[in-house]
DRENNU-41316 format. One record per residue (C-alpha): residue number from 1; x, y, z. Coordinates in nm, 4 decimals. Each point is the difference from the previous one (the first is absolute). Layout:
BEGIN
+-----+----------+----------+----------+
|   i |     east |    north |       up |
+-----+----------+----------+----------+
| NUM |        X |        Y |        Z |
...
+-----+----------+----------+----------+
END
This chain:
BEGIN
+-----+----------+----------+----------+
|   i |     east |    north |       up |
+-----+----------+----------+----------+
|   1 |   5.5808 |   5.8771 |   2.8719 |
|   2 |  -0.0810 |  -0.2137 |  -0.2969 |
|   3 |  -0.3354 |  -0.1288 |  -0.1135 |
|   4 |  -0.0268 |  -0.3497 |  -0.1500 |
|   5 |  -0.2743 |  -0.1027 |  -0.2441 |
|   6 |  -0.1698 |  -0.3384 |   0.0296 |
|   7 |  -0.0444 |  -0.1563 |  -0.3444 |
|   8 |  -0.2789 |  -0.2608 |  -0.0481 |
|   9 |   0.0331 |  -0.2355 |  -0.2973 |
|  10 |  -0.2577 |   0.0471 |  -0.2748 |
|  11 |  -0.1138 |  -0.3620 |   0.0142 |
|  12 |  -0.0776 |   0.0366 |   0.3714 |
|  13 |  -0.2062 |   0.3136 |  -0.0647 |
|  14 |  -0.2009 |  -0.1822 |  -0.2675 |
|  15 |  -0.0601 |  -0.2955 |   0.2312 |
|  16 |  -0.1184 |   0.2237 |   0.2833 |
|  17 |  -0.2327 |   0.1872 |  -0.2372 |
|  18 |  -0.1578 |  -0.3195 |  -0.1325 |
|  19 |  -0.0398 |  -0.1319 |   0.3527 |
|  20 |  -0.1727 |   0.3226 |   0.1031 |
|  21 |  -0.2378 |  -0.0222 |  -0.2941 |
|  22 |  -0.0778 |  -0.3618 |   0.0776 |
|  23 |  -0.0632 |   0.0835 |   0.3635 |
|  24 |  -0.2236 |   0.2911 |  -0.0868 |
|  25 |  -0.2169 |  -0.1997 |  -0.2412 |
|  26 |  -0.2839 |  -0.2045 |   0.1367 |
|  27 |   0.0168 |  -0.3754 |  -0.0592 |
|  28 |  -0.2296 |  -0.1219 |  -0.2775 |
|  29 |  -0.3241 |  -0.1362 |   0.1376 |
|  30 |  -0.0140 |  -0.3766 |   0.0256 |
|  31 |  -0.2318 |  -0.1620 |  -0.2459 |
|  32 |  -0.3179 |  -0.1168 |   0.1678 |
|  33 |  -0.1850 |  -0.3252 |  -0.0617 |
|  34 |  -0.1455 |  -0.0378 |  -0.3467 |
|  35 |  -0.3748 |  -0.0127 |  -0.0521 |
|  36 |  -0.1327 |  -0.2374 |  -0.2648 |
|  37 |  -0.3423 |  -0.0703 |  -0.1419 |
|  38 |  -0.1328 |  -0.3346 |  -0.1183 |
|  39 |   0.1149 |   0.0444 |  -0.3604 |
|  40 |   0.3530 |   0.0804 |   0.1131 |
|  41 |   0.0016 |  -0.3011 |   0.2316 |
|  42 |  -0.1106 |  -0.2251 |  -0.2866 |
|  43 |   0.2656 |   0.1442 |  -0.2321 |
|  44 |   0.2694 |  -0.0568 |   0.2611 |
|  45 |  -0.1147 |  -0.3577 |   0.0559 |
|  46 |   0.0194 |  -0.0726 |  -0.3733 |
|  47 |   0.3527 |   0.1402 |  -0.0030 |
|  48 |   0.1348 |  -0.1691 |   0.3109 |
|  49 |  -0.2323 |  -0.2972 |   0.0553 |
|  50 |   0.1818 |  -0.3315 |  -0.0262 |
|  51 |  -0.2854 |  -0.1739 |  -0.1836 |
|  52 |  -0.0108 |   0.2619 |  -0.2745 |
|  53 |   0.3784 |   0.0050 |  -0.0359 |
|  54 |   0.0033 |  -0.3790 |  -0.0311 |
|  55 |  -0.2745 |   0.0107 |  -0.2639 |
|  56 |   0.1935 |   0.2649 |  -0.1939 |
|  57 |   0.3094 |  -0.2201 |   0.0042 |
|  58 |  -0.2081 |  -0.2892 |  -0.1322 |
|  59 |  -0.1292 |   0.2269 |  -0.2779 |
|  60 |   0.3560 |   0.1031 |  -0.0875 |
|  61 |   0.0969 |  -0.3671 |  -0.0302 |
|  62 |  -0.3019 |  -0.0706 |  -0.2225 |
|  63 |   0.1002 |   0.2918 |  -0.2209 |
|  64 |   0.3454 |  -0.1523 |  -0.0439 |
|  65 |  -0.1607 |  -0.3341 |  -0.0898 |
|  66 |  -0.1894 |   0.1767 |  -0.2784 |
|  67 |   0.3215 |   0.1663 |  -0.1216 |
|  68 |   0.1758 |  -0.3374 |  -0.0024 |
|  69 |  -0.2880 |  -0.1659 |  -0.1864 |
|  70 |   0.0226 |   0.2617 |  -0.2738 |
|  71 |   0.3793 |  -0.0273 |  -0.0138 |
|  72 |  -0.0293 |  -0.3767 |  -0.0496 |
|  73 |  -0.1625 |   0.0607 |  -0.3410 |
|  74 |   0.2949 |   0.2065 |  -0.1261 |
|  75 |   0.3322 |  -0.1254 |  -0.1399 |
|  76 |   0.2619 |  -0.0743 |   0.2645 |
|  77 |   0.3665 |   0.0823 |  -0.0614 |
|  78 |   0.2937 |  -0.1578 |   0.1845 |
|  79 |   0.3739 |  -0.0466 |  -0.0352 |
|  80 |   0.1912 |  -0.3278 |   0.0327 |
|  81 |   0.3720 |  -0.0351 |   0.0630 |
|  82 |   0.1194 |  -0.3580 |   0.0541 |
|  83 |   0.3163 |  -0.2077 |  -0.0198 |
|  84 |  -0.0208 |  -0.3810 |  -0.0061 |
|  85 |   0.3107 |  -0.2144 |   0.0555 |
|  86 |  -0.0229 |  -0.3672 |  -0.0996 |
|  87 |   0.2518 |  -0.2658 |   0.1008 |
|  88 |   0.2210 |  -0.0934 |  -0.2961 |
|  89 |   0.0248 |  -0.3612 |  -0.1185 |
|  90 |   0.1931 |   0.0387 |  -0.3218 |
|  91 |  -0.3069 |   0.0750 |  -0.2142 |
|  92 |  -0.1080 |   0.3393 |  -0.1293 |
|  93 |  -0.3023 |   0.0215 |   0.2309 |
|  94 |   0.1389 |  -0.1472 |   0.3237 |
|  95 |  -0.1736 |  -0.2536 |   0.2227 |
|  96 |  -0.3471 |   0.1594 |  -0.0445 |
|  97 |  -0.1257 |  -0.0548 |  -0.3520 |
|  98 |  -0.2628 |   0.2710 |   0.0368 |
|  99 |   0.2756 |   0.2596 |   0.0214 |
| 100 |   0.1755 |   0.0797 |  -0.3250 |
| 101 |   0.3394 |   0.0655 |   0.1529 |
| 102 |   0.2080 |   0.0060 |   0.3148 |
| 103 |  -0.0591 |   0.3755 |   0.0280 |
| 104 |  -0.3406 |   0.1543 |  -0.0718 |
| 105 |  -0.0728 |   0.3728 |   0.0259 |
| 106 |  -0.3564 |   0.1347 |   0.0066 |
| 107 |  -0.0465 |   0.3780 |  -0.0042 |
| 108 |  -0.3413 |   0.0869 |  -0.1353 |
| 109 |  -0.2800 |   0.2457 |   0.0225 |
| 110 |  -0.3381 |  -0.1738 |   0.0185 |
| 111 |  -0.3492 |   0.1250 |  -0.0841 |
| 112 |  -0.2802 |  -0.2301 |   0.1151 |
| 113 |  -0.3701 |   0.0327 |  -0.0731 |
| 114 |  -0.2838 |  -0.2259 |   0.1099 |
| 115 |  -0.2424 |   0.0383 |  -0.2881 |
| 116 |  -0.3253 |  -0.1186 |   0.1570 |
| 117 |  -0.0231 |   0.2636 |   0.2812 |
| 118 |  -0.0035 |   0.2709 |  -0.2677 |
| 119 |  -0.3402 |  -0.1268 |  -0.1179 |
| 120 |  -0.1323 |  -0.1360 |   0.3326 |
| 121 |  -0.0755 |   0.2919 |   0.2322 |
| 122 |  -0.1546 |  -0.1930 |   0.2875 |
| 123 |   0.3109 |   0.0279 |   0.2192 |
| 124 |   0.0035 |   0.3792 |  -0.0288 |
| 125 |  -0.3757 |   0.0163 |   0.0522 |
| 126 |   0.0221 |  -0.2188 |   0.3088 |
| 127 |   0.2747 |   0.2216 |   0.1439 |
| 128 |  -0.2105 |   0.3109 |  -0.0708 |
| 129 |  -0.2993 |  -0.1590 |   0.1734 |
| 130 |   0.2178 |  -0.0915 |   0.2993 |
| 131 |   0.1151 |   0.3618 |   0.0142 |
| 132 |  -0.3636 |   0.1126 |   0.0001 |
| 133 |  -0.0706 |  -0.2366 |   0.2896 |
| 134 |   0.2957 |   0.1416 |   0.1939 |
| 135 |  -0.1104 |   0.3576 |  -0.0707 |
| 136 |  -0.3507 |  -0.0750 |   0.1262 |
| 137 |   0.1470 |  -0.1563 |   0.3138 |
| 138 |   0.1811 |   0.3249 |   0.0724 |
| 139 |  -0.3423 |   0.1657 |   0.0141 |
| 140 |  -0.1305 |  -0.2864 |   0.2132 |
| 141 |   0.2873 |   0.0484 |   0.2443 |
| 142 |  -0.0633 |   0.3752 |   0.0053 |
| 143 |  -0.3664 |  -0.0563 |   0.0810 |
| 144 |   0.0973 |  -0.2445 |   0.2727 |
| 145 |   0.2230 |   0.2671 |   0.1505 |
| 146 |  -0.2898 |   0.2445 |  -0.0380 |
| 147 |  -0.2155 |  -0.2105 |   0.2300 |
| 148 |   0.2707 |  -0.0063 |   0.2679 |
| 149 |   0.0686 |   0.3731 |  -0.0244 |
| 150 |  -0.3695 |   0.0911 |   0.0050 |
| 151 |  -0.0624 |  -0.2121 |   0.3092 |
| 152 |   0.3024 |   0.1388 |   0.1866 |
| 153 |  -0.0585 |   0.3585 |  -0.1126 |
| 154 |  -0.3548 |   0.0159 |   0.1283 |
| 155 |   0.0966 |  -0.1928 |   0.3119 |
| 156 |   0.2305 |   0.2923 |   0.0800 |
| 157 |  -0.2751 |   0.2542 |  -0.0732 |
| 158 |  -0.2396 |  -0.1961 |   0.2220 |
| 159 |   0.2557 |  -0.0378 |   0.2790 |
| 160 |   0.0833 |   0.3712 |  -0.0052 |
| 161 |  -0.3660 |   0.0793 |   0.0544 |
| 162 |  -0.0261 |  -0.2613 |   0.2723 |
| 163 |   0.2981 |   0.1613 |   0.1687 |
| 164 |  -0.1845 |   0.3316 |  -0.0128 |
| 165 |  -0.3082 |  -0.1736 |   0.1408 |
| 166 |   0.2058 |  -0.1487 |   0.2812 |
| 167 |   0.1434 |   0.3424 |   0.0788 |
| 168 |  -0.3473 |   0.1542 |   0.0044 |
| 169 |  -0.1343 |  -0.2818 |   0.2181 |
| 170 |   0.2882 |   0.0518 |   0.2407 |
| 171 |  -0.0881 |   0.3688 |   0.0230 |
| 172 |  -0.3643 |  -0.0896 |   0.0673 |
| 173 |   0.1032 |  -0.2464 |   0.2721 |
| 174 |   0.2147 |   0.2644 |   0.1685 |
| 175 |  -0.2893 |   0.2418 |  -0.0163 |
| 176 |  -0.2315 |  -0.2506 |   0.1647 |
| 177 |   0.2580 |  -0.0744 |   0.2725 |
| 178 |   0.0209 |   0.3722 |   0.0689 |
| 179 |  -0.3796 |   0.0168 |   0.0306 |
| 180 |  -0.0158 |  -0.2942 |   0.2433 |
| 181 |   0.2797 |   0.1407 |   0.2152 |
| 182 |  -0.1738 |   0.3369 |   0.0226 |
| 183 |  -0.3340 |  -0.1590 |   0.0849 |
| 184 |   0.1630 |  -0.2238 |   0.2586 |
| 185 |   0.1568 |   0.3095 |   0.1558 |
| 186 |  -0.3466 |   0.1533 |   0.0223 |
| 187 |  -0.1445 |  -0.3129 |   0.1531 |
| 188 |  -0.2269 |  -0.0638 |  -0.2960 |
| 189 |   0.1346 |  -0.3443 |  -0.1033 |
| 190 |   0.1779 |  -0.2892 |   0.1663 |
| 191 |   0.3699 |  -0.0783 |  -0.0436 |
| 192 |  -0.1026 |  -0.3002 |  -0.2083 |
| 193 |  -0.0790 |   0.2340 |  -0.2860 |
| 194 |   0.3537 |   0.1405 |   0.0123 |
| 195 |   0.1415 |  -0.3521 |  -0.0051 |
| 196 |  -0.2187 |  -0.0853 |  -0.2988 |
| 197 |   0.1218 |   0.3105 |  -0.1833 |
| 198 |   0.3634 |  -0.0871 |   0.0810 |
| 199 |  -0.0456 |  -0.3517 |  -0.1382 |
| 200 |  -0.1498 |   0.1490 |  -0.3153 |
| 201 |   0.2931 |   0.2413 |  -0.0314 |
| 202 |   0.2537 |  -0.2819 |   0.0328 |
| 203 |  -0.1798 |  -0.1997 |  -0.2657 |
| 204 |   0.0087 |   0.2969 |  -0.2376 |
| 205 |   0.3728 |   0.0399 |   0.0630 |
| 206 |   0.0471 |  -0.3659 |  -0.0931 |
| 207 |  -0.2141 |   0.0554 |  -0.3110 |
| 208 |   0.2175 |   0.2958 |  -0.1008 |
| 209 |   0.3201 |  -0.2020 |   0.0404 |
| 210 |  -0.1475 |  -0.2866 |  -0.2010 |
| 211 |  -0.1116 |   0.2365 |  -0.2778 |
| 212 |   0.3539 |   0.1385 |  -0.0245 |
| 213 |   0.1436 |  -0.3515 |  -0.0275 |
| 214 |  -0.2501 |  -0.1077 |  -0.2656 |
| 215 |   0.0733 |   0.3121 |  -0.2064 |
| 216 |   0.3758 |  -0.0587 |   0.0215 |
| 217 |  -0.0436 |  -0.3605 |  -0.1213 |
| 218 |  -0.2226 |   0.1119 |  -0.2884 |
| 219 |   0.2613 |   0.2520 |  -0.1165 |
| 220 |   0.2685 |  -0.2686 |   0.0153 |
| 221 |  -0.2112 |  -0.2325 |  -0.2165 |
| 222 |  -0.0381 |   0.2669 |  -0.2698 |
| 223 |   0.3582 |   0.1262 |   0.0228 |
| 224 |   0.1363 |  -0.3454 |  -0.0839 |
| 225 |  -0.1813 |   0.0132 |  -0.3346 |
| 226 |   0.0444 |   0.3599 |  -0.1138 |
| 227 |   0.3530 |   0.0966 |   0.1049 |
| 228 |   0.3305 |  -0.1381 |  -0.1338 |
| 229 |   0.1567 |   0.0455 |   0.3424 |
| 230 |  -0.2128 |  -0.0591 |   0.3086 |
| 231 |  -0.1409 |   0.3122 |   0.1637 |
| 232 |  -0.3184 |   0.0930 |   0.1823 |
| 233 |   0.0401 |   0.3782 |   0.0060 |
| 234 |  -0.2791 |   0.0810 |  -0.2412 |
| 235 |  -0.3603 |   0.1166 |  -0.0009 |
| 236 |  -0.2962 |  -0.0801 |  -0.2212 |
| 237 |  -0.2831 |   0.2120 |  -0.1344 |
| 238 |  -0.3298 |  -0.0890 |   0.1647 |
| 239 |  -0.2689 |  -0.0298 |  -0.2682 |
| 240 |  -0.2478 |  -0.2079 |   0.2024 |
| 241 |  -0.2599 |   0.2782 |  -0.0191 |
| 242 |   0.0321 |   0.0369 |  -0.3775 |
| 243 |  -0.3421 |  -0.0594 |  -0.1528 |
| 244 |   0.0444 |  -0.2385 |  -0.2934 |
| 245 |  -0.2929 |  -0.2031 |  -0.1280 |
| 246 |   0.0124 |  -0.3646 |  -0.1023 |
| 247 |  -0.0061 |  -0.0307 |  -0.3828 |
| 248 |  -0.2846 |  -0.2096 |  -0.1453 |
| 249 |   0.0687 |  -0.3712 |  -0.0435 |
| 250 |  -0.0299 |  -0.0029 |  -0.3861 |
| 251 |   0.2672 |   0.2701 |  -0.0224 |
| 252 |   0.2187 |  -0.1936 |   0.2435 |
| 253 |  -0.0319 |  -0.3190 |  -0.2054 |
| 254 |   0.0732 |   0.1611 |  -0.3359 |
| 255 |   0.3146 |   0.1747 |   0.1217 |
| 256 |   0.1214 |  -0.2954 |   0.2052 |
| 257 |  -0.0314 |  -0.2527 |  -0.2827 |
| 258 |   0.1811 |   0.2342 |  -0.2399 |
| 259 |   0.2939 |   0.0704 |   0.2316 |
| 260 |   0.0289 |  -0.3050 |   0.2251 |
| 261 |   0.3576 |  -0.1388 |  -0.0154 |
| 262 |  -0.1111 |  -0.3485 |   0.1090 |
| 263 |  -0.2169 |  -0.0260 |  -0.3121 |
| 264 |   0.2837 |   0.1347 |  -0.2154 |
| 265 |   0.2439 |  -0.2514 |   0.1490 |
| 266 |  -0.2436 |  -0.2876 |  -0.0479 |
| 267 |  -0.0683 |   0.0973 |  -0.3639 |
| 268 |   0.3723 |   0.0276 |  -0.0699 |
| 269 |   0.0528 |  -0.3404 |   0.1633 |
| 270 |  -0.2594 |  -0.1497 |  -0.2362 |
| 271 |   0.1849 |   0.1524 |  -0.2961 |
| 272 |   0.3307 |  -0.1302 |   0.1325 |
| 273 |  -0.1436 |  -0.3500 |   0.0396 |
| 274 |  -0.1330 |   0.0131 |  -0.3579 |
| 275 |   0.3443 |   0.0848 |  -0.1358 |
| 276 |   0.1475 |  -0.2854 |   0.2033 |
| 277 |  -0.2400 |  -0.2373 |  -0.1765 |
| 278 |   0.1254 |   0.1313 |  -0.3335 |
| 279 |   0.3604 |  -0.0407 |   0.1108 |
| 280 |  -0.0617 |  -0.3577 |   0.1084 |
| 281 |  -0.1266 |  -0.0831 |  -0.3518 |
| 282 |   0.3314 |   0.1223 |  -0.1416 |
| 283 |   0.1487 |  -0.3233 |   0.1316 |
| 284 |  -0.1616 |  -0.1841 |  -0.2911 |
| 285 |   0.1712 |   0.2234 |  -0.2579 |
| 286 |   0.3551 |  -0.0274 |  -0.1396 |
| 287 |   0.2594 |   0.2556 |   0.1017 |
| 288 |   0.2173 |   0.1768 |  -0.2538 |
| 289 |   0.3223 |   0.1878 |   0.0732 |
| 290 |   0.2519 |   0.1801 |  -0.2166 |
| 291 |   0.3691 |   0.0577 |   0.0799 |
| 292 |   0.2535 |   0.2119 |  -0.1856 |
| 293 |   0.3659 |  -0.0278 |   0.1048 |
| 294 |   0.2937 |   0.2019 |  -0.1252 |
| 295 |   0.3620 |  -0.0491 |   0.1060 |
| 296 |   0.2713 |  -0.2624 |   0.0234 |
| 297 |  -0.0388 |  -0.3747 |   0.0490 |
| 298 |   0.3393 |  -0.1381 |  -0.0918 |
| 299 |   0.3137 |  -0.1770 |   0.1189 |
| 300 |   0.1949 |   0.3252 |  -0.0098 |
| 301 |  -0.0888 |   0.3370 |   0.1496 |
| 302 |   0.0575 |   0.1895 |  -0.3233 |
| 303 |  -0.1802 |   0.1470 |  -0.2980 |
| 304 |   0.1648 |  -0.2467 |  -0.2431 |
| 305 |   0.1367 |  -0.3513 |   0.0356 |
| 306 |   0.3544 |  -0.0916 |  -0.1150 |
| 307 |  -0.1380 |  -0.0751 |  -0.3481 |
| 308 |  -0.1391 |   0.3551 |  -0.0255 |
| 309 |  -0.3649 |  -0.1003 |   0.0337 |
| 310 |  -0.2336 |   0.2418 |   0.1846 |
| 311 |  -0.1008 |  -0.1136 |   0.3519 |
| 312 |  -0.2327 |   0.2909 |   0.0834 |
| 313 |  -0.3571 |  -0.0462 |  -0.1220 |
| 314 |  -0.3637 |  -0.0622 |   0.0847 |
| 315 |  -0.2420 |  -0.2863 |   0.0344 |
| 316 |  -0.3792 |  -0.0044 |   0.0311 |
| 317 |  -0.2191 |  -0.2776 |   0.1293 |
| 318 |  -0.3719 |  -0.0592 |   0.0429 |
| 319 |  -0.1221 |  -0.2483 |   0.2589 |
| 320 |  -0.3487 |  -0.1516 |   0.0023 |
| 321 |  -0.1004 |  -0.2018 |   0.3047 |
| 322 |  -0.3172 |  -0.2056 |  -0.0471 |
| 323 |  -0.1626 |  -0.1451 |   0.3136 |
| 324 |  -0.0797 |  -0.3699 |  -0.0455 |
| 325 |  -0.0650 |  -0.1617 |   0.3371 |
| 326 |   0.0328 |   0.1222 |   0.3597 |
| 327 |  -0.2275 |  -0.2410 |   0.1890 |
| 328 |  -0.2967 |   0.2368 |   0.0122 |
| 329 |   0.1848 |   0.2906 |   0.1615 |
| 330 |  -0.1341 |   0.2565 |  -0.2471 |
| 331 |  -0.3546 |  -0.1308 |   0.0337 |
| 332 |   0.0297 |   0.0211 |   0.3773 |
| 333 |   0.1275 |   0.3593 |  -0.0193 |
| 334 |  -0.2962 |   0.0965 |  -0.2209 |
| 335 |  -0.2436 |  -0.1555 |   0.2462 |
| 336 |   0.1710 |   0.1674 |   0.2911 |
| 337 |  -0.0178 |   0.3407 |  -0.1711 |
| 338 |  -0.3705 |  -0.0488 |  -0.0769 |
| 339 |  -0.0659 |  -0.0847 |   0.3663 |
| 340 |   0.1791 |   0.3161 |   0.1037 |
| 341 |  -0.2153 |   0.1957 |  -0.2427 |
| 342 |  -0.3158 |  -0.1513 |   0.1518 |
| 343 |   0.1292 |   0.0889 |   0.3461 |
| 344 |   0.0683 |   0.3597 |  -0.1075 |
| 345 |  -0.3546 |   0.0323 |  -0.1391 |
| 346 |  -0.1420 |  -0.1398 |   0.3232 |
| 347 |   0.2084 |   0.2465 |   0.2011 |
| 348 |  -0.1308 |   0.2855 |  -0.2161 |
| 349 |  -0.3609 |  -0.1036 |   0.0634 |
| 350 |   0.0640 |  -0.0274 |   0.3732 |
| 351 |   0.1724 |   0.3390 |   0.0047 |
| 352 |  -0.2956 |   0.1636 |  -0.1744 |
| 353 |  -0.2473 |  -0.1485 |   0.2476 |
| 354 |   0.2194 |   0.0900 |   0.2948 |
| 355 |   0.0204 |   0.3585 |  -0.1209 |
| 356 |  -0.3787 |   0.0274 |  -0.0289 |
| 357 |  -0.0383 |  -0.1328 |   0.3529 |
| 358 |   0.2684 |   0.2338 |   0.1349 |
| 359 |  -0.1656 |   0.2991 |  -0.1684 |
| 360 |  -0.3429 |  -0.0808 |   0.1416 |
| 361 |   0.1460 |  -0.0574 |   0.3461 |
| 362 |   0.2100 |   0.3178 |  -0.0024 |
| 363 |  -0.2932 |   0.2081 |  -0.1262 |
| 364 |  -0.2305 |  -0.1398 |   0.2683 |
| 365 |   0.2643 |   0.0671 |   0.2666 |
| 366 |   0.0397 |   0.3620 |  -0.1114 |
| 367 |  -0.3738 |   0.0648 |  -0.0126 |
| 368 |  -0.0557 |  -0.1702 |   0.3354 |
| 369 |   0.2801 |   0.1970 |   0.1657 |
| 370 |  -0.1327 |   0.3267 |  -0.1445 |
| 371 |  -0.3488 |  -0.0768 |   0.1255 |
| 372 |   0.1270 |  -0.0468 |   0.3556 |
| 373 |   0.1961 |   0.3256 |   0.0175 |
| 374 |  -0.3093 |   0.2183 |   0.0481 |
| 375 |  -0.1308 |  -0.2207 |   0.2818 |
| 376 |   0.3378 |  -0.0010 |   0.1723 |
| 377 |   0.0185 |   0.3800 |  -0.0255 |
| 378 |  -0.3449 |   0.0273 |   0.1578 |
| 379 |   0.1174 |  -0.2378 |   0.2710 |
| 380 |   0.2834 |   0.2372 |   0.0915 |
| 381 |  -0.2409 |   0.2950 |   0.0191 |
| 382 |  -0.2451 |  -0.1912 |   0.2180 |
| 383 |   0.2709 |  -0.1344 |   0.2300 |
| 384 |   0.1506 |   0.3470 |   0.0399 |
| 385 |  -0.3414 |   0.1454 |   0.0875 |
| 386 |  -0.0608 |  -0.2829 |   0.2462 |
| 387 |   0.3336 |   0.0658 |   0.1745 |
| 388 |  -0.0715 |   0.3711 |   0.0221 |
| 389 |  -0.3462 |  -0.0584 |   0.1470 |
| 390 |   0.1249 |  -0.2653 |   0.2410 |
| 391 |   0.2691 |   0.2345 |   0.1325 |
| 392 |  -0.2600 |   0.2734 |   0.0524 |
| 393 |  -0.2252 |  -0.2448 |   0.1838 |
| 394 |   0.2929 |  -0.1190 |   0.2108 |
| 395 |   0.0894 |   0.3555 |   0.1000 |
| 396 |  -0.3666 |   0.0479 |   0.0936 |
| 397 |   0.0073 |  -0.3187 |   0.2069 |
| 398 |  -0.2369 |  -0.1892 |  -0.2304 |
| 399 |   0.2398 |  -0.2680 |  -0.1353 |
| 400 |   0.2815 |  -0.2173 |   0.1309 |
| 401 |   0.3712 |  -0.0114 |  -0.0711 |
| 402 |  -0.0509 |  -0.3364 |  -0.1648 |
| 403 |  -0.2375 |   0.1569 |  -0.2534 |
| 404 |   0.2539 |   0.2701 |  -0.0806 |
| 405 |   0.2906 |  -0.2444 |  -0.0529 |
| 406 |  -0.2271 |  -0.2211 |  -0.2053 |
| 407 |  -0.0957 |   0.2998 |  -0.2183 |
| 408 |   0.3681 |   0.0882 |  -0.0401 |
| 409 |   0.0828 |  -0.3547 |  -0.1076 |
| 410 |  -0.2926 |   0.0028 |  -0.2415 |
| 411 |   0.1050 |   0.3223 |  -0.1670 |
| 412 |   0.3588 |  -0.1249 |  -0.0349 |
| 413 |  -0.1232 |  -0.3216 |  -0.1617 |
| 414 |  -0.2260 |   0.2008 |  -0.2320 |
| 415 |   0.2886 |   0.2237 |  -0.1108 |
| 416 |   0.2263 |  -0.2971 |  -0.0639 |
| 417 |  -0.2752 |  -0.1847 |  -0.1854 |
| 418 |  -0.0634 |   0.3020 |  -0.2211 |
| 419 |   0.3684 |   0.0294 |  -0.0888 |
| 420 |   0.0162 |  -0.3747 |  -0.0652 |
| 421 |  -0.2998 |   0.0362 |  -0.2304 |
| 422 |   0.1636 |   0.2843 |  -0.1929 |
| 423 |   0.3218 |  -0.1987 |  -0.0371 |
| 424 |  -0.1907 |  -0.3093 |  -0.1091 |
| 425 |  -0.1791 |   0.1976 |  -0.2699 |
| 426 |   0.3172 |   0.1646 |  -0.1287 |
| 427 |   0.1755 |  -0.3381 |  -0.0136 |
| 428 |  -0.2945 |  -0.1591 |  -0.1805 |
| 429 |  -0.0211 |   0.2853 |  -0.2507 |
| 430 |   0.3756 |  -0.0029 |  -0.0635 |
| 431 |  -0.0032 |  -0.3774 |  -0.0536 |
| 432 |  -0.2910 |   0.0388 |  -0.2427 |
| 433 |   0.1899 |   0.2656 |  -0.1935 |
| 434 |   0.3027 |  -0.2291 |  -0.0104 |
| 435 |  -0.2129 |  -0.2676 |  -0.1635 |
| 436 |  -0.1230 |   0.2589 |  -0.2481 |
| 437 |   0.3584 |   0.1031 |  -0.0793 |
| 438 |  -0.0571 |   0.3627 |   0.0971 |
| 439 |   0.2252 |  -0.0002 |   0.3059 |
+-----+----------+----------+----------+
END
């Protein structure tokens, strides 16, 4: 009797071992939804917001304009390679007298310099001012995105709390239905009370469903702004209860005026308009250019002609162009530039006044919202006490089902109003800090 040995290939053993290890290891836990605070939401919006990205592209273009304006003051080098064939007519130059032969070869290196831009810096200064305007508009776009993010962020925080309120109100409605059913079973109340409690319960179920829908829509509105690819699987940090005081108005004004991008953009626009006035006056001045050419301009493509004379060499020329008459075009351009400068100054004045009004309004909104929070909090406490007392009186047979449902509705409204007040204050404070440039 013989015994045979089963041989398993080494590669199969390795595969089975790796499979066993993989099977024995637990799968890595799936990453849960991210949680972001307001600062993170604002940073994401600045990174992915379309308005900010567009403003950054505009700034990049303005930067290139400034680079080009500087380059225009420097010597320009180019190369020319040209062959000109002229119809022969028996003469040395052919049918075109301006050509000095039937065959003309031009192979030259050219250096060109406009002399006047070297001494007249207005073009570069205007481009730099335009770049400053574009840079300020990036900040303006970022602050515009701030307002959207702040509103949507605290709408989510408010809606989350309202969802909790709706859940609590639903629990209270179920509790009251249980009380009415027990008292009806004991013959203490009529069936009408049970019906009233059931109607209240159904209304609270509708309120809960509506709160869920509103929260989902609020998260969608924020997700569109802060994520590069659309998603709503995220949470926010609730800071509605954070106790931050409203800064005094003089402090708000001093910081806002120093950091406001609208003022910076308007000032840069005034500078830009001033340089445009200077540029328009250049139209009255002569232009001077200098050209240096080195290479071949001959009837043969060679270093020497048949007589042995050198064909490779250089030539320099200076051109002065003096404006004499252009039917008032230059004068019109000067007037137009001065009007634009006046418009820019007017826009600056309007921007400064608008900022002062916006600061006063935002500060008043923040202080008013803060002043209401304490009253709204007291309203919740009083409504909760009233509901508790009304339920006790109902169980003792001293109040009606209508009074209980009315107390439940009142306490729900008080809770929602308190959360709305907190959200309003946080939005107002965040908008005020945006104006101050601290957010």
